Gaussian input, Z-matrix of N, CA and C with variables (Angstrom, degrees):
# hf/3-21g

backbone

0 1
 N
 C     1     B1
 C     2     B2     1     A1
 N     3     B3     2     A2     1     D1
 C     4     B4     3     A3     2     D2
 C     5     B5     4     A4     3     D3
 N     6     B6     5     A5     4     D4
 C     7     B7     6     A6     5     D5
 C     8     B8     7     A7     6     D6
 N     9     B9     8     A8     7     D7
 C    10    B10     9     A9     8     D8
 C    11    B11    10    A10     9     D9
 N    12    B12    11    A11    10    D10
 C    13    B13    12    A12    11    D11
 C    14    B14    13    A13    12    D12
 N    15    B15    14    A14    13    D13
 C    16    B16    15    A15    14    D14
 C    17    B17    16    A16    15    D15
 N    18    B18    17    A17    16    D16
 C    19    B19    18    A18    17    D17
 C    20    B20    19    A19    18    D18
 N    21    B21    20    A20    19    D19
 C    22    B22    21    A21    20    D20
 C    23    B23    22    A22    21    D21
 N    24    B24    23    A23    22    D22
 C    25    B25    24    A24    23    D23
 C    26    B26    25    A25    24    D24
 N    27    B27    26    A26    25    D25
 C    28    B28    27    A27    26    D26
 C    29    B29    28    A28    27    D27
 N    30    B30    29    A29    28    D28
 C    31    B31    30    A30    29    D29
 C    32    B32    31    A31    30    D30
 N    33    B33    32    A32    31    D31
 C    34    B34    33    A33    32    D32
 C    35    B35    34    A34    33    D33
 N    36    B36    35    A35    34    D34
 C    37    B37    36    A36    35    D35
 C    38    B38    37    A37    36    D36
 N    39    B39    38    A38    37    D37
 C    40    B40    39    A39    38    D38
 C    41    B41    40    A40    39    D39
 N    42    B42    41    A41    40    D40
 C    43    B43    42    A42    41    D41
 C    44    B44    43    A43    42    D42
 N    45    B45    44    A44    43    D43
 C    46    B46    45    A45    44    D44
 C    47    B47    46    A46    45    D45
 N    48    B48    47    A47    46    D46
 C    49    B49    48    A48    47    D47
 C    50    B50    49    A49    48    D48
 N    51    B51    50    A50    49    D49
 C    52    B52    51    A51    50    D50
 C    53    B53    52    A52    51    D51
 N    54    B54    53    A53    52    D52
 C    55    B55    54    A54    53    D53
 C    56    B56    55    A55    54    D54
 N    57    B57    56    A56    55    D55
 C    58    B58    57    A57    56    D56
 C    59    B59    58    A58    57    D57
 N    60    B60    59    A59    58    D58
 C    61    B61    60    A60    59    D59
 C    62    B62    61    A61    60    D60
 N    63    B63    62    A62    61    D61
 C    64    B64    63    A63    62    D62
 C    65    B65    64    A64    63    D63
 N    66    B66    65    A65    64    D64
 C    67    B67    66    A66    65    D65
 C    68    B68    67    A67    66    D66
 N    69    B69    68    A68    67    D67
 C    70    B70    69    A69    68    D68
 C    71    B71    70    A70    69    D69
 N    72    B72    71    A71    70    D70
 C    73    B73    72    A72    71    D71
 C    74    B74    73    A73    72    D72
 N    75    B75    74    A74    73    D73
 C    76    B76    75    A75    74    D74
 C    77    B77    76    A76    75    D75
 N    78    B78    77    A77    76    D76
 C    79    B79    78    A78    77    D77
 C    80    B80    79    A79    78    D78
 N    81    B81    80    A80    79    D79
 C    82    B82    81    A81    80    D80
 C    83    B83    82    A82    81    D81
 N    84    B84    83    A83    82    D82
 C    85    B85    84    A84    83    D83
 C    86    B86    85    A85    84    D84
 N    87    B87    86    A86    85    D85
 C    88    B88    87    A87    86    D86
 C    89    B89    88    A88    87    D87
 N    90    B90    89    A89    88    D88
 C    91    B91    90    A90    89    D89
 C    92    B92    91    A91    90    D90
 N    93    B93    92    A92    91    D91
 C    94    B94    93    A93    92    D92
 C    95    B95    94    A94    93    D93
 N    96    B96    95    A95    94    D94
 C    97    B97    96    A96    95    D95
 C    98    B98    97    A97    96    D96
 N    99    B99    98    A98    97    D97
 C   100   B100    99    A99    98    D98
 C   101   B101   100   A100    99    D99
 N   102   B102   101   A101   100   D100
 C   103   B103   102   A102   101   D101
 C   104   B104   103   A103   102   D102
 N   105   B105   104   A104   103   D103
 C   106   B106   105   A105   104   D104
 C   107   B107   106   A106   105   D105
 N   108   B108   107   A107   106   D106
 C   109   B109   108   A108   107   D107
 C   110   B110   109   A109   108   D108
 N   111   B111   110   A110   109   D109
 C   112   B112   111   A111   110   D110
 C   113   B113   112   A112   111   D111
 N   114   B114   113   A113   112   D112
 C   115   B115   114   A114   113   D113
 C   116   B116   115   A115   114   D114
 N   117   B117   116   A116   115   D115
 C   118   B118   117   A117   116   D116
 C   119   B119   118   A118   117   D117
 N   120   B120   119   A119   118   D118
 C   121   B121   120   A120   119   D119
 C   122   B122   121   A121   120   D120
 N   123   B123   122   A122   121   D121
 C   124   B124   123   A123   122   D122
 C   125   B125   124   A124   123   D123
 N   126   B126   125   A125   124   D124
 C   127   B127   126   A126   125   D125
 C   128   B128   127   A127   126   D126
 N   129   B129   128   A128   127   D127
 C   130   B130   129   A129   128   D128
 C   131   B131   130   A130   129   D129
 N   132   B132   131   A131   130   D130
 C   133   B133   132   A132   131   D131
 C   134   B134   133   A133   132   D132
 N   135   B135   134   A134   133   D133
 C   136   B136   135   A135   134   D134
 C   137   B137   136   A136   135   D135
 N   138   B138   137   A137   136   D136
 C   139   B139   138   A138   137   D137
 C   140   B140   139   A139   138   D138
 N   141   B141   140   A140   139   D139
 C   142   B142   141   A141   140   D140
 C   143   B143   142   A142   141   D141
 N   144   B144   143   A143   142   D142
 C   145   B145   144   A144   143   D143
 C   146   B146   145   A145   144   D144
 N   147   B147   146   A146   145   D145
 C   148   B148   147   A147   146   D146
 C   149   B149   148   A148   147   D147
 N   150   B150   149   A149   148   D148
 C   151   B151   150   A150   149   D149
 C   152   B152   151   A151   150   D150
 N   153   B153   152   A152   151   D151
 C   154   B154   153   A153   152   D152
 C   155   B155   154   A154   153   D153
 N   156   B156   155   A155   154   D154
 C   157   B157   156   A156   155   D155
 C   158   B158   157   A157   156   D156
 N   159   B159   158   A158   157   D157
 C   160   B160   159   A159   158   D158
 C   161   B161   160   A160   159   D159
 N   162   B162   161   A161   160   D160
 C   163   B163   162   A162   161   D161
 C   164   B164   163   A163   162   D162
 N   165   B165   164   A164   163   D163
 C   166   B166   165   A165   164   D164
 C   167   B167   166   A166   165   D165
 N   168   B168   167   A167   166   D166
 C   169   B169   168   A168   167   D167
 C   170   B170   169   A169   168   D168
 N   171   B171   170   A170   169   D169
 C   172   B172   171   A171   170   D170
 C   173   B173   172   A172   171   D171
 N   174   B174   173   A173   172   D172
 C   175   B175   174   A174   173   D173
 C   176   B176   175   A175   174   D174
 N   177   B177   176   A176   175   D175
 C   178   B178   177   A177   176   D176
 C   179   B179   178   A178   177   D177
 N   180   B180   179   A179   178   D178
 C   181   B181   180   A180   179   D179
 C   182   B182   181   A181   180   D180
 N   183   B183   182   A182   181   D181
 C   184   B184   183   A183   182   D182
 C   185   B185   184   A184   183   D183
 N   186   B186   185   A185   184   D184
 C   187   B187   186   A186   185   D185
 C   188   B188   187   A187   186   D186
 N   189   B189   188   A188   187   D187
 C   190   B190   189   A189   188   D188
 C   191   B191   190   A190   189   D189
 N   192   B192   191   A191   190   D190
 C   193   B193   192   A192   191   D191
 C   194   B194   193   A193   192   D192
 N   195   B195   194   A194   193   D193
 C   196   B196   195   A195   194   D194
 C   197   B197   196   A196   195   D195
 N   198   B198   197   A197   196   D196
 C   199   B199   198   A198   197   D197
 C   200   B200   199   A199   198   D198
 N   201   B201   200   A200   199   D199
 C   202   B202   201   A201   200   D200
 C   203   B203   202   A202   201   D201
 N   204   B204   203   A203   202   D202
 C   205   B205   204   A204   203   D203
 C   206   B206   205   A205   204   D204

   B1=1.5041
   B2=1.5133
   B3=1.2672
   B4=1.4473
   B5=1.4604
   B6=1.3131
   B7=1.4435
   B8=1.4821
   B9=1.2997
   B10=1.3789
   B11=1.4951
   B12=1.3436
   B13=1.4776
   B14=1.5419
   B15=1.3432
   B16=1.4557
   B17=1.5572
   B18=1.3849
   B19=1.4519
   B20=1.5525
   B21=1.3264
   B22=1.5882
   B23=1.4554
   B24=1.3674
   B25=1.4768
   B26=1.6069
   B27=1.3318
   B28=1.4695
   B29=1.5406
   B30=1.2100
   B31=1.4588
   B32=1.5247
   B33=1.3116
   B34=1.5020
   B35=1.5000
   B36=1.3416
   B37=1.4365
   B38=1.6017
   B39=1.2898
   B40=1.4404
   B41=1.5064
   B42=1.2929
   B43=1.4181
   B44=1.5707
   B45=1.3061
   B46=1.4889
   B47=1.5247
   B48=1.3410
   B49=1.4911
   B50=1.5317
   B51=1.2895
   B52=1.4426
   B53=1.5546
   B54=1.3615
   B55=1.4393
   B56=1.4925
   B57=1.3482
   B58=1.4865
   B59=1.5059
   B60=1.3062
   B61=1.4707
   B62=1.5768
   B63=1.3544
   B64=1.4302
   B65=1.5416
   B66=1.3367
   B67=1.4880
   B68=1.5197
   B69=1.3459
   B70=1.4500
   B71=1.5640
   B72=1.3373
   B73=1.5238
   B74=1.5384
   B75=1.3246
   B76=1.4249
   B77=1.4725
   B78=1.3298
   B79=1.3701
   B80=1.4873
   B81=1.3847
   B82=1.4637
   B83=1.5356
   B84=1.4240
   B85=1.3805
   B86=1.5148
   B87=1.3333
   B88=1.4380
   B89=1.5100
   B90=1.3522
   B91=1.5023
   B92=1.4484
   B93=1.3370
   B94=1.4712
   B95=1.4746
   B96=1.3412
   B97=1.4739
   B98=1.5016
   B99=1.3140
   B100=1.4644
   B101=1.4637
   B102=1.3157
   B103=1.4358
   B104=1.5220
   B105=1.2857
   B106=1.4731
   B107=1.5203
   B108=1.2590
   B109=1.5995
   B110=1.4851
   B111=1.3122
   B112=1.5070
   B113=1.5297
   B114=1.2848
   B115=1.5019
   B116=1.5328
   B117=1.2821
   B118=1.4966
   B119=1.4837
   B120=1.3246
   B121=1.4683
   B122=1.6084
   B123=1.3235
   B124=1.4289
   B125=1.5417
   B126=1.3410
   B127=1.3870
   B128=1.5835
   B129=1.3908
   B130=1.4036
   B131=1.5075
   B132=1.2773
   B133=1.4873
   B134=1.5516
   B135=1.3057
   B136=1.4506
   B137=1.4864
   B138=1.3238
   B139=1.5232
   B140=1.5416
   B141=1.2963
   B142=1.4773
   B143=1.4709
   B144=1.3411
   B145=1.4370
   B146=1.5265
   B147=1.2876
   B148=1.4947
   B149=1.5160
   B150=1.3290
   B151=1.4753
   B152=1.4887
   B153=1.3540
   B154=1.4424
   B155=1.5480
   B156=1.3465
   B157=1.3726
   B158=1.5591
   B159=1.3542
   B160=1.4501
   B161=1.5991
   B162=1.4342
   B163=1.4216
   B164=1.5297
   B165=1.3096
   B166=1.4841
   B167=1.4609
   B168=1.3973
   B169=1.4325
   B170=1.5626
   B171=1.2501
   B172=1.5181
   B173=1.5519
   B174=1.2706
   B175=1.5238
   B176=1.5436
   B177=1.3553
   B178=1.4155
   B179=1.5804
   B180=1.3554
   B181=1.4354
   B182=1.5210
   B183=1.3240
   B184=1.4579
   B185=1.5565
   B186=1.2215
   B187=1.5750
   B188=1.5151
   B189=1.3998
   B190=1.4794
   B191=1.5533
   B192=1.2591
   B193=1.4688
   B194=1.4699
   B195=1.2695
   B196=1.4712
   B197=1.4790
   B198=1.3706
   B199=1.4253
   B200=1.5879
   B201=1.2586
   B202=1.4541
   B203=1.5061
   B204=1.3303
   B205=1.4893
   B206=1.5074
   A1=108.90
   A2=115.35
   A3=123.97
   A4=114.63
   A5=116.93
   A6=121.90
   A7=113.96
   A8=118.63
   A9=119.92
   A10=112.57
   A11=119.65
   A12=123.46
   A13=103.99
   A14=114.37
   A15=122.11
   A16=105.24
   A17=112.83
   A18=117.47
   A19=118.14
   A20=110.75
   A21=117.98
   A22=109.93
   A23=117.91
   A24=123.97
   A25=108.20
   A26=113.61
   A27=118.51
   A28=110.62
   A29=118.79
   A30=125.85
   A31=109.22
   A32=114.94
   A33=119.44
   A34=111.83
   A35=118.95
   A36=120.73
   A37=111.53
   A38=117.35
   A39=121.76
   A40=109.74
   A41=121.31
   A42=123.44
   A43=112.82
   A44=115.16
   A45=119.98
   A46=112.48
   A47=117.64
   A48=121.87
   A49=112.38
   A50=117.39
   A51=119.26
   A52=110.82
   A53=112.97
   A54=117.98
   A55=119.25
   A56=114.64
   A57=117.62
   A58=112.84
   A59=116.91
   A60=121.93
   A61=113.75
   A62=114.91
   A63=119.01
   A64=114.03
   A65=116.59
   A66=121.24
   A67=112.92
   A68=116.93
   A69=120.03
   A70=109.84
   A71=115.13
   A72=116.11
   A73=113.98
   A74=120.78
   A75=123.41
   A76=114.24
   A77=118.94
   A78=123.14
   A79=115.52
   A80=114.77
   A81=118.07
   A82=113.08
   A83=117.64
   A84=116.47
   A85=115.64
   A86=112.39
   A87=120.00
   A88=111.49
   A89=117.31
   A90=120.17
   A91=107.81
   A92=119.11
   A93=123.15
   A94=110.51
   A95=114.94
   A96=117.40
   A97=110.59
   A98=115.53
   A99=121.46
   A100=106.83
   A101=119.33
   A102=124.57
   A103=114.57
   A104=118.01
   A105=119.11
   A106=107.12
   A107=117.22
   A108=116.37
   A109=112.70
   A110=112.87
   A111=119.99
   A112=111.19
   A113=118.99
   A114=120.19
   A115=111.04
   A116=115.87
   A117=122.06
   A118=108.72
   A119=112.99
   A120=119.48
   A121=110.24
   A122=110.95
   A123=120.73
   A124=108.03
   A125=117.72
   A126=121.61
   A127=114.71
   A128=114.41
   A129=116.82
   A130=115.54
   A131=115.92
   A132=117.31
   A133=112.04
   A134=117.19
   A135=118.55
   A136=109.47
   A137=115.40
   A138=116.51
   A139=114.95
   A140=115.04
   A141=118.85
   A142=113.64
   A143=120.39
   A144=122.33
   A145=111.57
   A146=118.40
   A147=123.99
   A148=110.05
   A149=117.83
   A150=122.50
   A151=111.46
   A152=115.49
   A153=122.91
   A154=112.34
   A155=117.63
   A156=126.75
   A157=109.77
   A158=112.25
   A159=117.34
   A160=114.53
   A161=114.33
   A162=117.79
   A163=113.60
   A164=115.63
   A165=119.74
   A166=114.12
   A167=117.93
   A168=121.92
   A169=113.03
   A170=114.01
   A171=119.25
   A172=107.35
   A173=114.55
   A174=119.07
   A175=112.23
   A176=116.71
   A177=114.96
   A178=110.38
   A179=116.47
   A180=118.48
   A181=111.87
   A182=114.74
   A183=120.95
   A184=109.52
   A185=114.43
   A186=118.97
   A187=100.39
   A188=112.07
   A189=117.32
   A190=109.74
   A191=119.99
   A192=125.05
   A193=112.70
   A194=122.17
   A195=126.92
   A196=107.72
   A197=116.50
   A198=116.89
   A199=108.48
   A200=113.14
   A201=125.10
   A202=106.57
   A203=114.02
   A204=116.79
   A205=107.11
   D1=135.91
   D2=175.77
   D3=-93.29
   D4=121.64
   D5=179.74
   D6=-102.90
   D7=125.76
   D8=178.29
   D9=-98.09
   D10=129.14
   D11=-175.23
   D12=-100.72
   D13=122.29
   D14=176.05
   D15=-78.60
   D16=124.32
   D17=-179.61
   D18=-55.96
   D19=-24.00
   D20=177.89
   D21=-71.23
   D22=-30.67
   D23=-178.00
   D24=-70.37
   D25=-45.04
   D26=176.97
   D27=-65.53
   D28=-39.85
   D29=176.19
   D30=-58.35
   D31=-47.49
   D32=-177.63
   D33=-68.60
   D34=-47.94
   D35=-175.25
   D36=-75.94
   D37=-55.25
   D38=-171.43
   D39=-75.72
   D40=-44.98
   D41=-169.00
   D42=-92.51
   D43=-34.60
   D44=-178.92
   D45=-97.56
   D46=-15.59
   D47=178.64
   D48=77.88
   D49=25.18
   D50=-179.70
   D51=-83.51
   D52=71.27
   D53=-176.48
   D54=-66.80
   D55=-10.68
   D56=174.60
   D57=-64.90
   D58=-16.63
   D59=-178.41
   D60=-84.83
   D61=-12.60
   D62=-175.10
   D63=-62.50
   D64=-39.58
   D65=177.75
   D66=-62.78
   D67=-23.31
   D68=-176.51
   D69=-84.17
   D70=-24.30
   D71=-171.92
   D72=-115.47
   D73=-18.37
   D74=-178.75
   D75=-105.99
   D76=124.77
   D77=-178.14
   D78=-73.46
   D79=157.97
   D80=-179.39
   D81=-62.44
   D82=-23.89
   D83=-179.72
   D84=-102.69
   D85=24.86
   D86=172.03
   D87=-58.79
   D88=133.69
   D89=177.51
   D90=-122.89
   D91=119.19
   D92=175.06
   D93=-83.96
   D94=149.17
   D95=-174.76
   D96=-116.99
   D97=18.53
   D98=175.55
   D99=-101.61
   D100=120.35
   D101=178.00
   D102=-93.22
   D103=107.06
   D104=-177.03
   D105=-148.93
   D106=150.70
   D107=174.44
   D108=-55.66
   D109=134.15
   D110=178.07
   D111=96.09
   D112=-11.79
   D113=-176.36
   D114=-106.40
   D115=59.99
   D116=177.52
   D117=-95.34
   D118=159.92
   D119=171.88
   D120=90.22
   D121=-164.01
   D122=-175.84
   D123=-138.61
   D124=174.35
   D125=169.00
   D126=84.39
   D127=-164.63
   D128=-178.46
   D129=-63.21
   D130=-35.18
   D131=-179.40
   D132=-61.82
   D133=-39.42
   D134=177.51
   D135=-65.30
   D136=-51.25
   D137=179.55
   D138=-57.27
   D139=-40.87
   D140=174.46
   D141=-65.04
   D142=-33.69
   D143=172.76
   D144=-66.32
   D145=-43.47
   D146=176.25
   D147=-55.18
   D148=-51.70
   D149=-179.28
   D150=-57.41
   D151=-51.87
   D152=179.68
   D153=-55.74
   D154=-47.10
   D155=-178.91
   D156=-59.99
   D157=-51.55
   D158=-178.48
   D159=-62.70
   D160=-39.33
   D161=176.84
   D162=-69.56
   D163=-31.30
   D164=175.16
   D165=-68.25
   D166=-43.24
   D167=-176.48
   D168=-76.82
   D169=-32.14
   D170=-176.29
   D171=-128.22
   D172=92.30
   D173=-175.39
   D174=-65.79
   D175=-22.71
   D176=-178.08
   D177=-105.92
   D178=16.88
   D179=178.92
   D180=-64.94
   D181=138.38
   D182=170.41
   D183=-132.73
   D184=136.13
   D185=-179.28
   D186=-101.72
   D187=97.87
   D188=178.80
   D189=-93.19
   D190=128.39
   D191=175.78
   D192=-91.78
   D193=126.56
   D194=165.77
   D195=-93.59
   D196=119.23
   D197=179.67
   D198=-89.18
   D199=135.17
   D200=179.97
   D201=-112.13
   D202=129.16
   D203=179.80
   D204=-113.51

């Protein structure tokens, strides 16, 4: 299955910190491939932890998407 990511969703979650949207767009079987302390498990909780950790460590971090057609 091909999943299309809406750039506005990435903007809202990663760049604005709107973590309430994670449950709407991340499936329960999501598997993250970044190994770091505190990023255990799968699903929305893991993704949310990843975003929180990244935003806490790098206050000026921006996840910019380049769209390729």
